[in-house]
C-alpha positions as CSV (number, residue, x, y, z in Angstrom):
1,M,4.9,5.1,-91.0
2,L,2.6,2.6,-89.4
3,L,-1.0,2.0,-90.6
4,R,-3.8,2.7,-87.7
5,Y,-7.3,1.4,-87.1
6,E,-9.6,4.1,-86.8
7,R,-13.1,3.4,-85.8
8,K,-15.7,5.7,-85.8
9,Y,-19.1,5.7,-83.7
10,L,-21.9,8.3,-83.9
11,V,-23.2,8.3,-80.3
12,P,-26.0,10.5,-78.5
13,Y,-24.8,13.5,-76.3
14,H,-27.0,12.4,-73.5
15,S,-24.6,9.2,-73.6
16,M,-21.6,11.4,-73.4
17,D,-20.9,12.0,-69.3
18,K,-21.6,8.1,-68.7
19,L,-19.0,7.1,-71.3
20,R,-16.6,9.6,-70.2
21,A,-16.6,8.4,-66.5
22,R,-16.5,4.9,-67.9
23,M,-13.4,5.2,-69.7
24,M,-11.5,7.6,-67.4
25,P,-9.8,4.7,-65.5
26,F,-8.2,4.0,-68.6
27,V,-7.2,7.2,-70.3
28,E,-5.2,10.4,-69.9
29,P,-5.7,13.8,-71.5
30,D,-4.0,14.4,-74.5
31,R,-1.3,16.4,-74.0
32,Y,-1.9,18.9,-77.1
33,A,-5.3,19.5,-75.3
34,L,-3.8,20.4,-72.0
35,N,-2.7,23.6,-73.6
36,S,-6.6,24.6,-73.9
37,S,-8.3,26.9,-71.5
38,S,-11.6,25.1,-71.3
39,V,-12.4,22.9,-68.2
40,L,-12.2,20.0,-70.6
41,S,-9.2,18.8,-72.4
42,Q,-10.5,20.0,-75.9
43,Y,-9.2,22.1,-78.5
44,T,-10.9,23.4,-81.7
45,V,-9.9,21.6,-84.9
46,R,-10.4,23.5,-88.6
47,S,-9.9,21.8,-91.8
48,I,-10.3,23.0,-95.3
49,Y,-10.5,19.5,-97.4
50,L,-9.6,19.9,-101.2
51,D,-11.0,17.6,-103.6
52,T,-10.9,17.6,-107.7
53,P,-13.2,19.8,-110.1
54,F,-15.6,16.9,-110.5
55,L,-15.4,15.9,-106.4
56,D,-13.5,12.8,-107.2
57,C,-12.6,12.0,-103.4
58,H,-16.3,12.7,-102.1
59,E,-17.6,10.3,-104.9
60,E,-15.1,7.8,-104.1
61,K,-16.0,7.8,-100.4
62,I,-19.5,7.5,-101.6
63,A,-19.1,4.6,-103.9
64,G,-17.0,2.5,-101.0
65,V,-13.7,2.7,-103.0
66,E,-11.4,1.0,-100.7
67,L,-8.0,2.6,-102.0
68,R,-8.6,6.3,-101.5
69,K,-7.2,9.4,-100.5
70,K,-8.3,12.5,-98.7
71,F,-6.3,15.8,-98.9
72,R,-6.6,18.4,-96.4
73,I,-5.0,21.7,-94.6
74,R,-5.8,21.7,-91.0
75,S,-5.1,24.1,-88.1
76,Y,-6.0,24.5,-84.4
77,N,-7.9,27.0,-82.2
78,T,-7.8,30.6,-83.3
79,N,-5.2,32.7,-85.6
80,N,-2.1,33.7,-84.2
81,P,1.1,34.5,-85.0
82,E,2.0,30.9,-84.1
83,A,-0.4,29.2,-85.8
84,I,0.4,25.7,-87.7
85,A,-1.0,24.8,-91.0
86,V,-0.7,21.0,-91.6
87,F,-1.0,19.4,-94.7
88,E,-2.2,16.2,-94.7
89,I,-2.9,13.0,-97.3
90,K,-5.3,10.4,-95.6
91,R,-5.0,7.2,-97.1
92,K,-7.2,4.4,-96.7
93,I,-6.0,1.1,-97.1
94,G,-8.2,-1.4,-96.2
95,S,-9.6,-1.5,-92.8
96,R,-6.4,1.3,-91.7
97,I,-5.2,4.5,-92.4
98,K,-2.1,5.8,-93.5
99,K,-0.8,9.8,-93.2
100,H,1.7,12.0,-94.6
101,R,1.9,15.4,-93.0
102,A,4.1,18.3,-93.4
103,F,3.9,21.8,-91.8
104,C,4.1,25.4,-92.1
105,W,3.3,28.8,-90.1
106,Y,-0.2,29.4,-91.1
107,K,0.8,33.2,-92.2
108,D,2.8,31.9,-94.9
109,L,-0.1,29.4,-96.1
110,E,-1.6,31.3,-99.2
111,E,2.0,32.2,-100.6
112,L,3.0,28.4,-100.0
113,M,-0.3,27.4,-101.8
114,A,0.5,30.3,-104.6
115,T,3.9,29.1,-105.2
116,A,4.6,25.9,-103.9
117,D,7.9,26.6,-102.4
118,I,8.1,23.9,-99.9
119,D,11.7,24.3,-99.7
120,K,11.0,28.0,-98.1
121,Y,8.2,27.4,-96.3
122,I,8.0,23.6,-95.0
123,H,9.2,22.7,-91.4
124,Q,11.8,20.6,-92.0
125,N,12.6,18.4,-89.3
126,S,13.8,15.6,-91.5
127,E,13.6,14.3,-95.1
128,E,10.4,12.8,-94.6
129,D,9.0,16.3,-94.3
130,L,9.5,17.4,-97.8
131,N,8.9,14.2,-99.2
132,D,5.3,14.2,-97.4
133,A,4.9,18.1,-98.7
134,S,6.4,17.2,-102.1
135,R,3.2,14.0,-102.6
136,F,0.9,16.7,-101.6
137,F,1.6,19.7,-104.2
138,F,1.8,16.7,-106.8
139,H,-1.7,15.6,-106.3
140,A,-2.9,19.1,-105.9
141,K,-1.5,20.1,-109.0
142,K,-2.2,16.6,-111.1
143,R,-5.9,16.7,-109.8
144,L,-6.2,20.4,-109.9
145,L,-7.5,20.3,-106.5
146,K,-9.4,23.1,-104.8
147,P,-10.9,23.9,-101.4
148,A,-14.1,22.0,-101.3
149,V,-15.6,22.3,-97.4
150,L,-14.0,23.5,-94.2
151,I,-14.9,21.4,-91.2
152,V,-14.8,22.8,-87.5
153,Y,-15.5,21.4,-84.4
154,E,-14.3,20.6,-80.8
155,R,-12.4,17.6,-80.0
156,E,-12.0,15.9,-76.5
157,A,-8.9,14.0,-76.5
158,Y,-7.6,11.3,-74.7
159,H,-4.9,8.7,-74.9
160,G,-4.2,5.3,-73.3
161,R,-2.8,5.1,-70.2
162,L,-1.0,1.8,-70.9
163,D,-0.3,2.3,-74.6
164,S,0.0,5.9,-75.6
165,G,-0.7,4.6,-79.2
166,V,-4.3,4.3,-78.6
167,R,-6.4,7.1,-79.1
168,I,-10.0,8.4,-77.6
169,T,-11.3,11.5,-79.5
170,F,-14.9,13.1,-79.1
171,D,-15.9,15.4,-81.7
172,K,-18.3,17.6,-81.1
173,N,-20.6,20.5,-82.6
174,I,-19.6,19.6,-85.9
175,R,-20.3,22.1,-88.7
176,S,-19.2,22.8,-92.3
177,K,-19.0,25.6,-94.6
178,L,-19.3,25.0,-98.6
179,Y,-16.1,26.0,-100.9
180,P,-13.9,28.5,-98.3
181,T,-11.3,30.3,-99.4
182,I,-7.8,29.3,-97.8
183,D,-8.2,32.6,-95.8
184,Q,-11.2,31.4,-94.1
185,M,-9.5,28.7,-92.0
186,F,-10.5,30.5,-89.1
187,T,-13.9,32.0,-89.8
188,N,-16.9,31.2,-88.0
189,A,-19.5,32.5,-90.4
190,D,-21.8,30.7,-92.4
191,L,-21.2,27.3,-90.7
192,M,-23.9,24.3,-90.7
193,Q,-24.2,21.9,-88.1
194,L,-23.9,18.2,-89.3
195,F,-25.3,16.4,-86.4
196,K,-28.3,17.9,-83.9
197,N,-28.1,15.4,-81.3
198,H,-25.1,13.1,-81.6
199,F,-21.1,13.4,-81.6
200,I,-18.9,11.3,-83.4
201,L,-16.7,8.9,-81.2
202,E,-13.2,7.6,-82.5
203,I,-11.3,5.0,-81.6
204,K,-7.8,4.8,-82.8
205,Y,-5.0,2.2,-82.3
206,F,-1.9,0.3,-84.2
207,S,-2.4,-2.9,-82.5
208,D,-3.9,-6.2,-84.4
209,E,-6.7,-6.1,-81.7
210,M,-8.7,-3.1,-80.4
211,P,-7.6,-3.1,-76.3
212,S,-10.1,-4.9,-74.6
213,W,-11.1,-2.2,-72.2
214,A,-12.3,-0.1,-75.5
215,K,-14.1,-3.2,-76.9
216,S,-15.9,-3.0,-73.5
217,L,-17.3,0.1,-74.1
218,V,-18.2,-0.3,-77.4
219,Q,-20.2,-3.4,-76.0
220,E,-21.6,-1.9,-72.8
221,F,-22.9,1.3,-74.8
222,R,-23.7,-0.7,-77.7
223,L,-22.2,1.3,-80.4
224,R,-22.2,0.7,-84.1
225,N,-18.8,1.3,-85.9
226,D,-19.9,3.3,-89.2
227,A,-18.0,4.8,-92.3
228,L,-18.2,8.2,-91.1
229,S,-16.7,10.6,-92.8
230,K,-16.9,14.7,-91.9
231,Y,-15.9,15.7,-95.4
232,T,-18.4,13.8,-96.9
233,I,-21.0,14.8,-94.6
234,G,-20.2,18.1,-94.4
235,Y,-20.4,18.8,-98.0
236,D,-23.9,17.1,-98.3
237,V,-25.9,18.6,-95.7
238,H,-25.3,21.8,-97.8
239,V,-26.1,20.3,-101.0
240,K,-29.4,18.9,-99.1
241,Q,-30.0,22.0,-97.1
242,N,-31.1,19.7,-94.5
243,V,-29.0,18.9,-91.2
244,S,-29.5,15.3,-90.1
245,N,-31.9,14.8,-87.2
246,Y,-28.8,12.9,-85.4
Protein backbone atom coordinates (compact mmCIF):
# COMPACT_ATOMS: atom_id res chain seq x y z
CA MET A 1 0.00 0.00 0.00
CA LEU A 2 1.34 3.41 -1.00
CA LEU A 3 2.21 6.06 1.53
CA ARG A 4 0.40 9.35 1.06
CA TYR A 5 1.13 12.89 2.12
CA GLU A 6 -1.69 14.68 3.94
CA ARG A 7 -1.34 18.43 4.39
CA LYS A 8 -3.92 20.10 6.61
CA TYR A 9 -4.79 23.80 6.82
CA LEU A 10 -7.21 25.68 9.05
CA VAL A 11 -9.02 28.09 6.73
CA PRO A 12 -11.58 30.82 7.54
CA TYR A 13 -15.02 30.28 6.03
CA HIS A 14 -14.92 33.68 4.37
CA SER A 15 -12.12 32.38 2.09
CA MET A 16 -14.02 29.25 1.02
CA ASP A 17 -15.75 30.57 -2.12
CA LYS A 18 -12.62 32.23 -3.50
CA LEU A 19 -10.49 29.18 -2.73
CA ARG A 20 -12.99 26.85 -4.39
CA ALA A 21 -13.25 29.03 -7.51
CA ARG A 22 -9.47 29.26 -7.76
CA MET A 23 -8.95 25.48 -7.70
CA MET A 24 -11.89 24.39 -9.90
CA PRO A 25 -9.92 24.36 -13.21
CA PHE A 26 -7.66 21.69 -11.70
CA VAL A 27 -10.17 19.39 -9.95
CA GLU A 28 -13.35 17.37 -10.44
CA PRO A 29 -15.99 16.37 -7.85
CA ASP A 30 -15.15 13.20 -5.98
CA ARG A 31 -17.14 10.24 -7.33
CA TYR A 32 -18.42 9.35 -3.83
CA ALA A 33 -19.82 12.85 -3.43
CA LEU A 34 -21.70 12.70 -6.72
CA ASN A 35 -24.35 10.52 -5.10
CA SER A 36 -25.18 13.28 -2.65
CA SER A 37 -28.46 15.14 -3.02
CA SER A 38 -26.69 18.32 -1.96
CA VAL A 39 -26.00 21.09 -4.46
CA LEU A 40 -22.36 20.84 -3.44
CA SER A 41 -20.27 17.71 -3.93
CA GLN A 42 -20.33 16.75 -0.28
CA TYR A 43 -21.34 14.00 2.10
CA THR A 44 -21.40 13.51 5.88
CA VAL A 45 -18.52 11.64 7.47
CA ARG A 46 -19.04 9.92 10.83
CA SER A 47 -16.08 8.40 12.68
CA ILE A 48 -15.86 6.74 16.07
CA TYR A 49 -12.26 6.93 17.30
CA LEU A 50 -11.13 4.21 19.67
CA ASP A 51 -8.44 4.60 22.30
CA THR A 52 -6.92 2.77 25.26
CA PRO A 53 -8.18 3.23 28.84
CA PHE A 54 -5.32 5.71 29.33
CA LEU A 55 -5.95 7.52 26.02
CA ASP A 56 -2.53 6.55 24.67
CA CYS A 57 -3.40 7.57 21.09
CA HIS A 58 -4.47 11.01 22.28
CA GLU A 59 -1.37 11.46 24.40
CA GLU A 60 0.99 10.29 21.64
CA LYS A 61 -0.47 12.94 19.34
CA ILE A 62 -0.04 15.65 21.99
CA ALA A 63 3.55 14.51 22.60
CA GLY A 64 4.34 14.54 18.87
CA VAL A 65 5.33 10.87 18.67
CA GLU A 66 6.53 10.37 15.09
CA LEU A 67 5.38 6.76 14.61
CA ARG A 68 1.85 6.40 15.89
CA LYS A 69 -1.53 4.86 15.06
CA LYS A 70 -5.16 5.92 15.18
CA PHE A 71 -8.03 3.45 15.26
CA ARG A 72 -11.46 4.39 13.98
CA ILE A 73 -14.71 3.00 12.64
CA ARG A 74 -16.27 5.18 9.95
CA SER A 75 -19.59 5.41 8.18
CA TYR A 76 -21.32 7.99 5.99
CA ASN A 77 -24.46 10.08 5.68
CA THR A 78 -27.47 8.41 7.36
CA ASN A 79 -28.25 4.94 8.61
CA ASN A 80 -29.91 2.65 6.07
CA PRO A 81 -29.91 -1.07 5.23
CA GLU A 82 -26.92 -0.62 2.91
CA ALA A 83 -24.83 1.51 5.27
CA ILE A 84 -21.18 0.43 5.42
CA ALA A 85 -18.86 0.48 8.41
CA VAL A 86 -15.15 0.92 7.69
CA PHE A 87 -12.52 -0.32 10.13
CA GLU A 88 -9.39 1.74 9.76
CA ILE A 89 -5.91 1.88 11.23
CA LYS A 90 -4.29 5.15 10.25
CA ARG A 91 -0.53 5.04 10.67
CA LYS A 92 1.61 8.15 10.83
CA ILE A 93 5.06 7.40 9.42
CA GLY A 94 7.15 10.54 9.41
CA SER A 95 5.35 13.02 7.19
CA ARG A 96 3.31 10.37 5.38
CA ILE A 97 0.17 8.35 6.10
CA LYS A 98 -0.60 4.67 5.56
CA LYS A 99 -4.05 3.14 6.06
CA HIS A 100 -5.25 -0.41 6.67
CA ARG A 101 -8.98 -0.77 5.93
CA ALA A 102 -11.70 -3.41 6.14
CA PHE A 103 -15.46 -3.22 5.58
CA CYS A 104 -18.67 -4.70 6.94
CA TRP A 105 -22.37 -3.83 6.89
CA TYR A 106 -23.19 -1.31 9.61
CA LYS A 107 -26.10 -3.51 10.74
CA ASP A 108 -23.51 -6.19 11.64
CA LEU A 109 -21.14 -3.84 13.43
CA GLU A 110 -22.19 -4.47 17.04
CA GLU A 111 -22.14 -8.24 16.55
CA LEU A 112 -18.73 -8.08 14.90
CA MET A 113 -17.32 -5.93 17.69
CA ALA A 114 -18.63 -8.41 20.25
CA THR A 115 -17.43 -11.57 18.51
CA ALA A 116 -14.50 -10.43 16.30
CA ASP A 117 -15.80 -13.00 13.79
CA ILE A 118 -14.14 -11.44 10.76
CA ASP A 119 -14.64 -14.52 8.56
CA LYS A 120 -18.40 -14.12 8.94
CA TYR A 121 -18.84 -10.36 8.76
CA ILE A 122 -15.92 -8.73 6.93
CA HIS A 123 -16.43 -8.14 3.21
CA GLN A 124 -13.80 -10.27 1.48
CA ASN A 125 -12.74 -8.91 -1.87
CA SER A 126 -9.12 -9.88 -1.32
CA GLU A 127 -6.88 -11.60 1.20
CA GLU A 128 -5.73 -8.17 2.34
CA ASP A 129 -9.25 -7.40 3.62
CA LEU A 130 -9.05 -10.13 6.25
CA ASN A 131 -5.44 -9.24 7.06
CA ASP A 132 -6.39 -5.62 7.75
CA ALA A 133 -9.39 -6.68 9.84
CA SER A 134 -7.13 -9.03 11.81
CA ARG A 135 -4.73 -6.14 12.48
CA PHE A 136 -7.57 -3.99 13.77
CA PHE A 137 -8.98 -6.60 16.14
CA PHE A 138 -5.51 -7.64 17.32
CA HIS A 139 -4.87 -4.06 18.50
CA ALA A 140 -8.43 -3.71 19.83
CA LYS A 141 -7.97 -6.74 22.08
CA LYS A 142 -4.33 -6.17 23.04
CA ARG A 143 -4.79 -2.46 23.84
CA LEU A 144 -8.34 -2.72 25.22
CA LEU A 145 -9.58 -0.16 22.73
CA LYS A 146 -12.94 1.48 23.45
CA PRO A 147 -14.89 4.28 21.73
CA ALA A 148 -13.51 7.64 22.85
CA VAL A 149 -14.92 10.27 20.48
CA LEU A 150 -17.47 10.51 17.69
CA ILE A 151 -16.45 13.04 15.01
CA VAL A 152 -19.05 14.24 12.47
CA TYR A 153 -18.58 16.71 9.62
CA GLU A 154 -19.60 17.55 6.08
CA ARG A 155 -16.89 16.79 3.54
CA GLU A 156 -16.74 18.57 0.20
CA ALA A 157 -14.42 16.43 -1.88
CA TYR A 158 -12.55 16.72 -5.18
CA HIS A 159 -9.79 14.89 -7.03
CA GLY A 160 -7.24 16.17 -9.51
CA ARG A 161 -8.18 16.33 -13.19
CA LEU A 162 -4.71 15.28 -14.32
CA ASP A 163 -3.89 13.03 -11.36
CA SER A 164 -6.84 11.30 -9.66
CA GLY A 165 -4.53 10.36 -6.78
CA VAL A 166 -4.62 14.00 -5.66
CA ARG A 167 -7.55 14.72 -3.34
CA ILE A 168 -8.74 18.06 -2.00
CA THR A 169 -11.30 18.08 0.80
CA PHE A 170 -13.10 20.82 2.71
CA ASP A 171 -14.18 19.45 6.11
CA LYS A 172 -16.90 21.73 7.48
CA ASN A 173 -19.08 22.06 10.56
CA ILE A 174 -16.87 19.64 12.50
CA ARG A 175 -18.45 18.45 15.74
CA SER A 176 -17.85 15.75 18.34
CA LYS A 177 -19.39 13.65 21.08
CA LEU A 178 -17.42 12.21 23.97
CA TYR A 179 -17.50 8.46 24.73
CA PRO A 180 -20.15 7.34 22.24
CA THR A 181 -21.45 3.80 22.07
CA ILE A 182 -21.10 1.85 18.84
CA ASP A 183 -24.83 2.23 18.12
CA GLN A 184 -24.51 6.04 18.29
CA MET A 185 -22.61 6.34 15.00
CA PHE A 186 -25.52 8.22 13.42
CA THR A 187 -26.61 10.30 16.40
CA ASN A 188 -26.89 14.07 16.13
CA ALA A 189 -27.48 14.62 19.85
CA ASP A 190 -24.96 16.22 22.22
CA LEU A 191 -22.49 17.17 19.50
CA MET A 192 -20.13 20.05 20.26
CA GLN A 193 -18.64 22.19 17.49
CA LEU A 194 -14.84 22.30 17.18
CA PHE A 195 -14.44 25.57 15.28
CA LYS A 196 -16.70 28.59 15.00
CA ASN A 197 -15.26 30.30 11.97
CA HIS A 198 -12.95 27.83 10.24
CA PHE A 199 -12.94 24.60 8.24
CA ILE A 200 -10.11 22.14 7.60
CA LEU A 201 -8.67 21.96 4.11
CA GLU A 202 -6.75 18.78 3.31
CA ILE A 203 -4.48 18.31 0.30
CA LYS A 204 -3.54 14.65 -0.24
CA TYR A 205 -1.10 13.28 -2.80
CA PHE A 206 1.27 10.36 -3.41
CA SER A 207 4.11 12.02 -5.34
CA ASP A 208 7.18 13.42 -3.60
CA GLU A 209 6.13 16.97 -4.49
CA MET A 210 2.78 18.67 -4.01
CA PRO A 211 1.25 19.52 -7.43
CA SER A 212 2.32 22.99 -8.51
CA TRP A 213 -1.28 24.25 -8.80
CA ALA A 214 -2.01 23.11 -5.24
CA LYS A 215 1.19 24.69 -3.97
CA SER A 216 0.16 27.96 -5.61
CA LEU A 217 -3.15 27.83 -3.70
CA VAL A 218 -1.28 27.48 -0.42
CA GLN A 219 0.95 30.42 -1.27
CA GLU A 220 -1.80 32.64 -2.68
CA PHE A 221 -4.11 32.20 0.32
CA ARG A 222 -1.20 32.21 2.78
CA LEU A 223 -2.20 28.89 4.30
CA ARG A 224 -0.14 27.36 7.08
CA ASN A 225 0.30 23.60 7.25
CA ASP A 226 -0.68 22.41 10.70
CA ALA A 227 -0.80 19.00 12.41
CA LEU A 228 -4.56 19.16 12.96
CA SER A 229 -6.16 16.11 14.57
CA LYS A 230 -9.97 16.04 14.60
CA TYR A 231 -9.84 13.30 17.22
CA THR A 232 -7.57 15.19 19.61
CA ILE A 233 -9.35 18.53 19.19
CA GLY A 234 -12.73 16.80 19.35
CA TYR A 235 -11.80 15.25 22.69
CA ASP A 236 -10.22 18.35 24.16
CA VAL A 237 -13.15 20.64 23.33
CA HIS A 238 -15.31 18.61 25.72
CA VAL A 239 -12.70 18.47 28.46
CA LYS A 240 -12.08 22.22 28.26
CA GLN A 241 -15.78 22.98 27.65
CA ASN A 242 -14.74 25.74 25.29
CA VAL A 243 -15.26 25.92 21.54
CA SER A 244 -12.21 27.32 19.75
CA ASN A 245 -12.56 30.93 18.65
CA TYR A 246 -11.32 29.66 15.32
